[in-house]
N, C-alpha and C positions, 0 to 999 in steps of 0.2 A: 895467535896470540890468545881465541876464544878459547880454545882449548885448555890453556892453564887456566883459565878463569877457574875451571872450576873441575874438582875431581872426578873419576870415573868410582862409578861403584867397583866395579870390581880388583880399585887398587886400594881399596879401605882395608886398616886392621890396627891392633888393638893398641899400638905403640902411646897417641895423641887422641886430642879432643878436635883440631883448631880445621876440621875437614868442612870444605864446603862444598855441594853437589846438586845439580839439579835435576831435575827429577819430574815424571807425570806418577798423579798421582791412581792407582787403577784399581785399589779396594782400599775401603777403608769401614771401620766397626768397634763396638766396643766389645770389652768382656766384661761378661758381668759373674760375680760370686753367689754359686751355689747355694749359699744359705742366706743370704740377706735379703738378694738381687739387687746390688746395690755395686756400682761399676768398678773393676777393680784396676782396668786399663783403656788405653784407647791403643789401635793397630792400626795398620798404616801399610800398606805394599807397595813399594817405589821401582820406579823403569825410568833408566838412562839412556840419552843417546846412542849408546853400546849396546844398547840389547839387554841386559842386565837386571834382574829384578832383586829388590832384598827386603823384610821384613823386618818392619821397625817399630816402637811401640813406647808409653807415654806414660809414667803415674799416673792418679788423677793431680794430682797436685804441681805437679810438673806442665800437663796440660793446661793445667788453670793458669800458669804462671807466664804459659806461653803466648797465652790468650789466641790464638786463630782458629779463627772458621775455615773449615775447609770441604773440598765437593771432589769424587771424583770424575778424573776427567778434567784436570784443571792440570797447571804446569805447576812447580815450587821450588825457588832454593832454598835447602835448608842448612842452615851452618851450624856448629858449634853442636857434637855430640860424640857421647862415647860407642865405641865397636865392639862387640864381646861372643865370646861363641853363641852359638845356638845351642837349646839343652831340651828335653821334651821329645813328645809321638809326634805324628798328625801336623809335622810344618807346614808352614801356608809353601814355604820355595826352599826349593834345594838348594838354597848358600847356604856355606859353614859358618856365617858371620851376622847376626844382626846389628839392630843400629839402636839404643837405648835413645832418647830425646829428655834433656835435660830442664833444667828452670832458665837456665842460658840460652840453651836454642832458638834459633830466631828464624822462623818462616815467611817469606813471601813469595807472592802470589805472582805470575808473570806476563806477558804475553804465548800463546800457545806456539810450540815450535814443531816444525814439520819432521824435522829430524829424529825426533823422542817417537816412535810407537803407540798407541792410540791402547794394542794391549801386550800381552808377553803368557802363552800358557807353557806348559811342560807336558804335551799332551802320552797318556799312557795306552799301549793299543788295549783292546779290551779281553782278544787272547792272553797277553798276558794278567788282565787283572782277575781272568778265571785261576789260574796257574797262582794270584796273590791268593785269591779266597781260601785255595785245596791249601796253600805253605801255612796261613794266618792260624792258629790256633784258639776257641774262645776264649773273649777275654782280651786278645794280642792287638797292640796298635803294633801300624809301622813310622817306620823315620819317619816321612811324608806323606799327610795326604796327595788327593790323585784330581789330575784334568782330565778329566775324560770329553770327548767327542762323540753324537751320536744320532741319531734320526728317534726322535722321540713318539713315541706306540700308545696310542687308549688310553690320551690325554683325558681323567674325571677331575672334575671343576670339584671347586673349595665344597667340602660339606665340615655340616658340626658333628666331632664326632668324642664322645665319654673318655673321657683317660683319668687314670689315677690325682692328674694334678685338677681335675676340672674340665666343661666345655671346650676341647681346641678346632681350631679350622684346622684341615685336615688335605691337600693334595695329590695324586700320584699318578703314574704312567708307569712304561714303559722305554727304557733306555734302550737302542740294540745300533749293532753296527751293519747289520742285513745280513748276520751269521748266527751271530750273539745275541742273549739278550739278557737283560739285568731290570728287577723292579727299583722303582724311585719312589720312596714316601715323602713328602716335607708334613712339617706340620706346624700353626700358630704365624704370626702377624709372616714370615718367611712365606708358605704355602698362600697365602692369601695374596701375595706381591706377585710370586709368579704369576697365579691365576689371572689376575688382569694383565697382566702380559702376554700371555699367550691367546690367541687371539685368533677367529674364525679367520681372518683376514691371511695369516701368516702364509708364505710359499709353502707351499707343498712337495717333497717333503717336508716337515722341518726336524730346521738339522738346532745343535742344541747344544750347548758347553756346560760342564759344571768344573767349577773351581773348589780345588781345599777338596776334595768328595772322602767319606768313608765308607772302606767295605762291610758290608755283613752277609752272612748265612742263617737265614729261617726260614726251618723247614723244608729243608733241603731245593734251598733258592739262594741264586744271588744276589744281593741287594748292594744300593749303593743308597748312602745316608748322609747329608748332611751338616755343618759341622760353623760354628759363628763363624766362619771364614770363607767359608763356603755362598759362591754367585754362579748365579744361571742367566745363560744370552740365550734369546731364537734366532736366527737365521744373522746372528756376527756377517758384520760387509769386510769378512778377513778372506784370504786365500785358503785355509785348511778345507773355513767352509762349503767352500767352493769347488774345491778339489774330492769331499767328499759328495756332496750332493752327486756330480759329476758322474761318478763310479758305481753311485747308487742308481742312475739312471741305466746306467751302458751293461750294469747287472742283470735287468730288468726289474728293479725293486717297484713297487706298489705300495704307496700307504695307506691301513689299513684305515677304516673309518674310525674317530675319533668314540668316545662311549660314556654317555654321563651316570654318575655313579649315585649322584644325590636321591634318585626315585627308584634303582633297582634292586632286585632283588640276590641276592646271594646265590650263585651258579651251582649246579645240583653236586652233591656230592656222588663219587661215585659207588654203583651198588653190592654190596659185596654178598659174592655169588656163594652156593654152597657146590662141590665137587665133588670128586671120588681120584685117590690117590694112582687109581691107573692114568687119570684121565690127566694128572698131575704130571706122569710120568712123560706118557709118549706123546704130548701136545704142550709139551713146559711153555714153548715160547709161544702162544695166546696166552699168557698169560704175563707177562711185561709189565702191563700199566693194572695188572690188579692183583697187588701183593700181598693185602688181606685174602682169607680167601676159607669155608666153612668145610670143614670133614666129620663125617661119626663115625667114630671106631670102634673099637673093643682094644682094651692092652692085653694083650696075651703072657706077655715076661719081662721082668729087667735085665738090659742087656748090659750093662759095669756098673755090675753092684760095692763095688769099691771106689767108682767113683760116683759120687752120686752130692757132690755140692763144693763151692768152690767162692772165693774170697773176691767178693765183689768191693769194686768204687761206691762210698755213700754218696757221691753225689749223680754221675751218669750210668753205675751199674754196671760196666764194662768189669771183665777181671781185670785183677791187679799182683803185682810182682812185689813180692817182702824183699825190700834191699833195708840191708842194717836198721833195721828195730821201724823202717818206717816202709807204708804200703806206696808202690807208683803205680799212677794211671797215666800209661800209655796215649791214652783218650783224653783225657782233662789237659796230661802234661803238669801236673801237681803229686805232689806227696801227703799223706793221710797216716798219720796215729795211730789209726783203728780202721779196722774194715767192720762192711757187713758178711753175713756169710749163708747165703743165697742157693735154693738147689738147683740141681740141674741132673737131672736124670732120663738115658736113654733110652727108649722101651723100643718092645717092638708089635706094633697094632697091622691090627687088621678091618679094612671098611668094605669084606667080603666080596671087590676087585681086587686087590694086593694085601700084601704082608710085606709092611716094609717097615723099617725107622725110623721113631723122633724124637725130639726130646722135649720133654714136657719142664717147661722153666717155672722158675720159681712164686708163681703167680698161682698157677694151675698144683702144682705139687699142696703148697698154702692151703688151696679151696679142696682139694680131694681129700688130705692125712690132718687138715683140721691140726697143725703144728706150725716150730718152722726148726729152721736148721739150729739153731744156737736152743731149745727148747730140749732137740735130742742129745746134741752131746753133750750141755749142761746131765742128760740124765744116763748118758752112757757111764760121764764120771764119779757119778754116783754110785749105780748100780752097772758089776760088768759083763748081769748077764740080758743088759738091755743094747739091742744090736737093730741096726739102720731097717733089716727085713720086717724083726715085730715092732719098730715104731713107727713104719710109714710107707714100708712096701706092699705088707698085707690089704694096706687101704687101697691101694693103687691094681693091685694083680686082680685082672675079671671084670673090672670096669666099664663098664659104654657109654662113650662122653661123645658130645657134640662140642667141637673144638676149634677155635680161630687159629688159624696156619699164617704166619709170618713169614712172606718166600725169603729167600737168598738171593742173589745175581747167581749165585749157583746153581741154584733150584732152578731158576730161569732157562739159563743155558743149557742146563739137563747134565752139569755137573756132576751134579751129588743130589742124589734121590733121600735126603737128612732131611727132615723139615723140623719147624721151628714152631712146639704149641705155645703160645702166650697167652694164651685165658680160653675158659669155660664158657659156652654157650649155656648159661641153666638156668632163663626165665624160658618159659614158652611162648611169650608175646616176643622174645625177641627173634626166640628160631623163626616163627610163623611169618617176623620181616623179612629175612633174608630169604632168595628165591632160588630156583635152580636156571640156570645162565642161559640165559636169550635174549640176544638183542632189545626182543620185542618187550616181552615183560621187563627187560630193567628200564623203561619211558617213565613206566606210571608207578614204580614200587617204591615201598619204602628205602631211604638213601642214611646211611649212616657215616660220620666225619670217619673216617681214615686215617685225613691225614691228622689228626687231632697231637701236637706233643706232649700233653699231658698224660701217660700212658696210667691207664689203669682206669678212663671213667669210662665205663660201659652206658649207653645209651636204649629207654624203652621206647617204645613209643607203637601205634597201631596202623596196620597201613591205612593212607588216607584218610587219619587223622587229622587236622586242624589246632587238638588241642595243643598243650604248649609240654614240653619236654623234661621228662624230671631226669639227674645227671648222678650221679652217686661213684661217692670217693672213694677209690680200696685201697686195702693197706701197702703202707711200703713210700707212697708217697704224697709230698704234699704240693698244696697252693697257695696261694695269696690271693685273697678274694674279699672285696671291700662294697659297702653297699653309699648310693647315692644316698643324699641328703629328703629326696622325696616317697624314700621306700622306708623309713626307718620307723614311722607311724606305724608303716602298713606292715609291717613283719610280726608285730605287737607280742615276741617272745624274747624276754629278758634271754644271754647268750653268756653262758661261764664258759673260762678255760678250764680245759679238762672232761667236759659234759660232749655227748656225743648225742650228733642230731643226724636228720635226714635233712638235705638239701633239695628243693625242686623249684625248678622254671625260671631258669638264670640264665648270662648271656655269656660268653668267654671270648677272650680277646686279648691278643699278642700283649704280650708283658711289657713294658715300655721304660724307657726314664735310668736311670740312674743309682746303685745304693739299696736294689731291690734285696725286700727280704728273701726270698726264698730262690734256688737256681731255677723253676719253673720259665718255660720258654711262655708259656699259658698263663691268664690270671681269669677270677670270676670273678663279673658283676653283681651282682644282686641290686632288681627293682620291685618295679610295684607288686609285680603278679609271683615275686617269688614266696617259696610259701619255704620257712625253716619250721621242723614237727624235732623237740625233742626225744630222746629214745634210753632205755634202761643201757648203760655197761655193758662191752662186748670185751670183757677183760683175757685178755689173753691171745686174740684174734686182732686187736687194733694199738700198737704202741703210740705209748702216754705221752711223746714225745720223741722226736727228730730232729736231729741238728745237722749243720754240714762244718763239721768243725776246721777250720784253717790250723796250722800247727803256728804256734809263735817266730818261728825259724822262719816262714815262708809271708809274713807281710814285709818284711822287707823290700823284698824283690817285689813282690805286689804294687807296694807302693812308690817304688824307686821309677819303675816303667808308665805310669803315670802322666802325661804332661802338665803341666802348672795349675792350670786353671779344671784337671779333667780329675772327674769319679770317682772310682771303682761303677762297675755293669752290675756286682753282687753286694749288698752288706757283708760282714763276716761273723762269725759265731766262733769263740774262739776262750779255751779253758783251763784253767789252772789257779793258782793259790795266791791269795790276794797279798802285800806285801809294801811293807813303809805306806801306810795311808796316813793322806797329811789330812788337817783339818778342815770342816767344811768352809767355803770361803764366798763373800759378794764380791762379783770383780767386773769390768766395763769392761765390753767386748765391742764391736760393731754393730748388734744387732738391739744392743741396751746392756742394763744390770745384768747380772744369769749369778744364779748359784750355781760352787763347783765343789764338786771333791777329789782329786788326785793320789794316786797310787800304782806301787805294779804287781803286776800280775807275772806269777813264775808256775812254767810247767816241769823242772825240773830239769829240765838244759839251758831254755830262754827265756829273757826277761823283756819288758816292754811297758811302756810307759802309756796308762787308761785316766781317761776323765770322762767321769760323769759328772751331766747338766741337767739344770731345774728341778721337773720333778722327778727324772731320775734317779736324783740323790739319795733318796729318802728309800729305795729299793735295796740300799746297801745298808738299811736302820739295824737288824738286827744282827750283825754283823759285826758293828759298828757297837753296839754295847754290851759284844761279847757272850752273845745269848748260846753258843755253839759250844757243843761237848769237844765233839772232836773237830780235829783242826780243818777248818773250811774249804771246798774247793767249789770254784764255780765255774758255773756255764754264763759267759753273754754271748747272748746275740743281737745280728743286726748292725755290729759293730761299723765305725767309719777310720780308716785307717791314711795319716798323712801326717805330714811331717810341719815344725812347727818350731821358728826359728832354728830348722835346720835337727832338730831331733826328731825322733821317729815317734807315735805315738797313736792311741783311736779310740776315739771318742762315742757315747753314745748316740744315737739317733731317735725319732719320733719309737720306732718299733726294738729298741731296743729292751729289754728283758732279763732279768737276774736268778737265777737257777741257784741252787747251794745246798751242796751234800744229796744228791739226789739220783736213784738209781739209774746209771746208764753207762756203758760200758768206758767214754771217756773218760769219766772221773775218775773209773774203778785205777785205770788205768797210769794216771796217776800219783792216786793210792798207793799203789804198789809199788812208784817210784822210788 
């Protein structure tokens, strides 16, 4: 009789609403709007006596109508609700259906029921997690979030960190199964609450469970991140935790000591060593952990004169393939309407110990030849007598250079003696800081952050100096920088777009958050010690603009793959012709009255709806006034893709700018169409 009183979660289907279930509330969390920080809904994970759980949600007005306060761990009866298909990515549980609570839903707390488990987890083995990290491309989210069990190592108690959103609490630790390790970083109130529950009294080794976690890879390190649905348990009294601890003990596992990061200094980086081609070839395996080295050599000749440049992805700079008038990047898994042209020249190099082939990559050739591939190709079109030999080869052959080599797996394994030359060491200060390779010398020598993912930052410092470090960003790469409020007055210099500056003494941090304005993995923080100096323009060496254009036809798939409450990792740069411009209007939104203008953007193939909000409306002033003789082709930067009432559109963000009829290859391509 008791079994007929309640429906089983496993029996739910979409044909009716008069369901009645009895379940334990295992997790409860609100969902916030990323734009207004208002609550968009409430989420519950309900678990019944059949050990089946389901995700339930309620919109704020329905939750208010239900009028019930709930607590995790208690038993509730839930009556009269809808059953729907689950949608989106990173779902908290693997059931294909979810519950939508209605204003007529009745929730009642009842006495505890020992037949209903306290928890249910869908654990994924860390070995399978590693495969998932390798399988998922950047910005791609899996269908479900992950539940993971592991031992907590190197727990670093909460510290305050400066972020683009202001100061936030941060807690970090390593998560391991005794064989594989993942880094975990938590932020905000969640970091603080986890920090309070992780105490010295916890039995060692501390076994943790992370529910609804998200995977990512940063600087070749596998990481587990938190979602709004994530919860962390330490030493939970359940069989999987007991079995996990027993396995670790049987295998002889020893817990490493926890370290508090609050007062510690960053770990020293590996020293970049000067070596020779002979040493690289004869002792290649000794460079397994030293993938960046310095070699001084003379360039004897160009080996492949007919293959000196390639088409490059505008985002990751890998080689792209042209397919159906688009450039396809296998690394980014994206298509672009245009590409960059970059140098890649194979030369014969002699360092007096051996003669071997090396590849001079784009930055190296640009610095030696003071030109670009695009410039040379344009000269060839205008003057048939111009050749690659006359334009760039003659400035390379015979030169002695001190260069940074990036070693590949094939180099280290002894399978290849072809080395990539990624940069030049053209500063005597930099060169003297790089030492001959001996372990004893490496202990007290100058170290270079060779792991920095901002390619093209060169670092200058005298050995043993306690002075601040100056970094100069070179061509072709852009990075997001921001100034903390306390530093604004100390900079004491006006900043103008398009001008050139030397920026010294700053902090680099991992880029965080969503809708990032550029795809660099790192960002720059200017503080009270930073120095910004205006310098004359170096026209021809530094591009005036860099955009990472997303084709309008690709935006739908980007937005469609996002969960309902999820923002994309990066904002989008788009290009096209403005058509169907509406009137400027004042409209009521969840964040108050806002000015807006709506129009369509057309690139010759696809059209998308665009909305500019508030002060961004004024960016269209000259276009609305009809001040352009040529049909205006615009580039809109840092736009946010989303669906509004089922219609795809892109909206402006704080970082949005409008560029009209500028001298840029993406604009030329639109006009040629």
